[in-house]
N, C-alpha and C positions, 0 to 999 in steps of 0.2 A: 858369317866372318868374312869367310877368303870370298864369297860373291858379294857381298857388300863391298868390298875392295876392288873385287874383278869389275863391278859397274861404274865405281868411281874414277876409274882409271880411263875408261873408255869415253870418258865425257873430252878428256884432253887427248887430241888427236897423237900429237908427237908423243907424248908419254906411252899412248897406247901402242903404238910402234914397236917402240923398244922394247916395251913388256912382253909383247906377242914375239920378237926376236929372242930375247932372252929364255921365254918360257919353250918356245921349240927346242932348242939348243937344249936346255936341261931335260926336255922331254925326250929326246932322241938317245942321250947318254943313258939315263936312268933305265928307260926301256929297252937300251940293246939287245941285251940278253935273250929277252923275249922274242923281239921282234925277229933277232936270227932263229930260234928257235921254228918260228912260226913258218919262216921261209922256207927253212929244211921239210917240214910237214907238206908244203904248198910243191915243193919241186918234185917230191917224192910221188906225193900224189899222182902228178901229172905224168911223170915221166912213165908209173906204171900203166899209164890206160895205154890199152890196144890201138895198133891202127888197122880197124875194121872198118872196113868200107860201109856196111849195112846197119853198124851203129848209130843211130840218133841220139845227141849229147845237146843238155841245157848247160850252159857254163852261167850258174849264179853267181854274179860278182858284188862285193864289197857288203859280204854276209857279216852283221856285225858279231863283235866279240868284247863284249862289255854287258852290264848287268841292267842297262834302262830295260823295263820291263814292254814299254812303249814298241821299241825298236825292236825286240825277241818276238813278241806279239805279231808285229808284221813278218819277220822270219817263218814264225810257225804259219802264220796263214799263205806265206810265199810257198812253204813247200806243200804245203796241205792241198793248195792250188795246183800243182805241177803234180802231185800223186793221183788229183782227179781230170786233168785235162792233157797231161802228158804221160802218161803213166808207162807209156813203152820208150820214153827216152832217159838214159844214164843223166842223172842230176852232178855235178862236177862243181862243187862251193869253192870259191876262195874269198880270203879276207881283203880287206882295203889294205892293210900294213904292208901285206906279200907283193901285191900289185906293188903297190908305191915302191919298194925297196927295189923288185925287179933284181934280188939277188938269184944268183946260179944260172941269170937269163931266161927268168919264168916265163917273160911274155914269148919269147922266142919257141920254147920247149911246145908251148900252147899252141904258137902258128904252125908247128911242125903236127900237132894232135887233130886241131880243127878244123873242120871240114865246111862248106860254103852253105851246108843244111842245115848245122848247126847252130842254135840260138844263142844269143847271151843276152842275159836277166838283169838288170840292176837292182840292187835294194831301194824299198823305199824309204822316203823318211824328207829330211830336213838337209838334204845333202848336195841341191844344184842349188849351192852359193860361192861365194869367194872366200869364204871362212872356215869352209870344211875341207879335209883332208880327202872325202870321198871325190871332190869335184878332179884332182888331180888323177885319183884310175879314172873316170870317167873319160878323162882328154886321153888318155894314155891309149884306154882299149878301143874308144870311138877311130882314134889315129890308125892304129896297125890294125885293126880288124876291120877293112871295107866292104869284107865281100858278102858279113853276117849281115841277120836280121838283129838289132839291137833293140831290147826293149826298155824302157824306163818303167819301173813302177810308179805310183803316185808321189810326185814329187813336189815340194815347197821349192818354188823357184825365186832367188832374191839375191839381188848383186848392189853392195856400196860402192864398188870401182868397176868402175865404166870401162877402164881397159880389161878389168879381168873378163867383163862379160863379154865383152869383142874377141877375145883369144877362144874362149868357148864356143862363141857362137860361130867364128872362121872354121873350126876344127867341125865343129858338129854338120855345117854345111856344105861340107865334101863329101858327105858320107852319104848315101842314095837309099837305104835304109833303113830310118831310125824311126821311132815310133817315144814320145813320151807322152805321159799319164804327168798330168797338173793338178795336185787335191785341193786347188781353192782357183777362184774367179782370178785374184791378182797373179797368180803363179803362171795360171794360162794364158793371160794376154802378156804377161813378161814371154812366156816361149813362143808365144804365135808372133811377136818382135822380131826375136832374137833369130829365132829357127824358121829358114824361108823354105827350105827342101824337106823337113822331117815333117811326120804326120804327129800333132798333137792333139791328144784328147783332155778332156774336162771329166776327171774318175776320182770318186772318192777314195779313203785311204782303208786298204785290205783290211783291217781290221773289221773296219763297219761290216763286214760279211760277216761278222759272229753275233752281231746283234740281232735276238731272236730266234738263236739257236738253244739257249739255255731257259731252265723255270727252275726256280728256287722257292722256297717254303718258310723262309726265315723269319721270326718275331721281327720287325723294325721299331728302330728308337733311334733319335739323336741326329747329330748332323756330323756328316765327315768331310774334313776341310784336306783335297788332296792338292798340294803347293810346290810349285817349284823351290828349288834353293840352288840355283845357278844364274848365269848372265842373263838369260832372258825373263830373269821375275820382275816384273812391273811395278810391283808394292813391295815395300819395305817391309821386314819382318813384323816390327813392329805395330803397321797397320794392319796387318791381318791378324795380330794379336788384338789388337782392340776391337777389332770386328768379332773375333771369337767371343771375349768376353761380355760384349753385348748380346750376343745372342744366346751367352747360359742362361739368360736370364728366362730365356722361353724354352730353350731344351738343352740336352748335353751336348756337347762337342768333341771331335777327335782330330787327332792331325795326321795325315800320311802324305807319301810319296810315290810316284813309280819308278821311282830309282832305287832298287833295293841293296840292304848290305851282303853280299854274296858274289862271291866268285863267277867270272862267268864257266868257269868250268864246273863249279859245282852245279850252276843255273843249268848250264845244259845238259845235265843228265837228269834233271827231273823237271823240265822246265812247262810240261803239261799239266802235272799237278800243282807249281807254285802260281800258275796263271789261272785255273781254274780257281784256286784259294782268293785269288786277289778278287774275279768277278762275286764268289760267296761272301768276303766280306763286304765288300760294296753293296751287297744287297740285302745288309744288315741293316741300315739307318734307310731314314725317311727321304734324305735330302744329300745330295753332295754338292760342295763348293769346289770350285776347282780352277787352276790357270793352265793346266795340262791338256793339250788335244788329245791324247790318249785316256788321260784321266776321266775327259767328255765321254771317248767312248766305251771306256770301261764300264761306267755308270749306267750306260745305256744298255749294256747285255746283261747287267745286273739290273736291269729292269726298272732302275730308280730315275726320280727326278734330278735334273742338275743346273746350276748358277753358273754360269761360265764368267769368269773377270778374263780384265786384260793382262796379254805377255807382252813383249817390248816389242812384236811385231805384229805383219796381218795374218800369222799363220790363224792363229784362233779365230779373230772377228772376222776374215774372211772363210776360215773352216768349219763354223757354224751352221755358215747358211745351208750347207746340204741338211739339216735337220728342219729349216722352215717348211710348211705345208707338209711334213712326215710324221715327225712327234713334237707337234708344237706346245703339247699341254705338258712334255717332261723336259724339254730345254729351252732356257730361260739366258739371255746374255744382259750384262748388269755392264752398264758403261762406268760406273762407280762404284765404290764400296759403298755408298750410304744406299744405291739402288739395289746393290744386291742384301743388302740388309732388311730393305723394304720387301723386296720379292720372297725372302724366305721367312718370314713373319706369316706373309699368307699359306705361303706352299708348306710349311710345317703342319698348320691345321686342315689343311686341304686332304681329302676320301682320294685316294687312289687303289686302283685293282692291282697295278703293277703288275703289268701287263703289256710286251711289246712286240708287232707283228714282225717276221723277216722283211724287209724291203731293199737293202742294199745289195745282198746273194743273188737276191731273185732276178733285179733289175738291172744288173751293173755285173758281179763276176761270172755270173751263171752265162752272161751273153759276151764276154770279153776273150774266149778262144776263139769263136767264128769272127769276131774282128779283125785280129791279130792273125787269123790265117788267111784273111781277105786280104788283108792289107800285108802281109809279110811272105 
């Protein structure tokens, strides 16, 4: 209901701007106590850091503090990657809320503790865009820490406002040591055009590094719909329900999403279990239909065939290009729901061994460290 109202408002430019201003104000008022607490935690964390010239550090910025499994899976993989390739570095994690608020002069405190040899990494995701709060944090950090190598884990880069894109471009192009990983070709071309002094790499989402790492022996049956329920949703809820109803004639169907009803505090204490339970759930089906980018990746981790349908931007349609020529028998993009129905009717009858080899970790993330050290 709420997501449908948001989508209708977005069609009216002036109304959309007013709605955004009201939402931001209400959001700040409602979340002020939580944000203040997070700011206290962040400043105490930084103040506790010893000025040790021999200690190498990674500053991991914009760590997600919500219960979207896709974003948390990225954080899980990023931490795992740090442990493997930068095991001798201390990792300092800071959330977007604390950076943007900059209460208690947080950035100045970081400036006192950070060394030129330290590296700054930004969280991956749909964050390099003028509608995301992480973009504010990106600009603040890039502007203040000009002597550090700054690395963006794979980003969707998309700007609806030319002015905002120029602001970001001007800030980034003054920095001489930035590496931006773009997670699809459209984002890559946008970043290359914007950033004249940065190193821009076309790189898959880090969660793809888990594909081929798990095995499952579940009995499979039915079709799982993993669908958005937010402003990025392309199809109306009624349209998806109509497709489910048609497919119920040939196979049982279930519905889920990658945003779960669990607080971040609860999720953070048992994330590995929740994540692996999700993979296991996806492995119990013969087929998954999704409009989620991480829904697609989770399905491949579960070694299950997937039909990808549109969302409101290029993230999915361009993002699935990574799987062409790699997992052709498992990933199908449907331009319409009618096409999704036709593909599903064929795949539900198809025999699969349900086994996918590791490709992305071997060909990308095992090579990333040497790329960064060579460039940084």
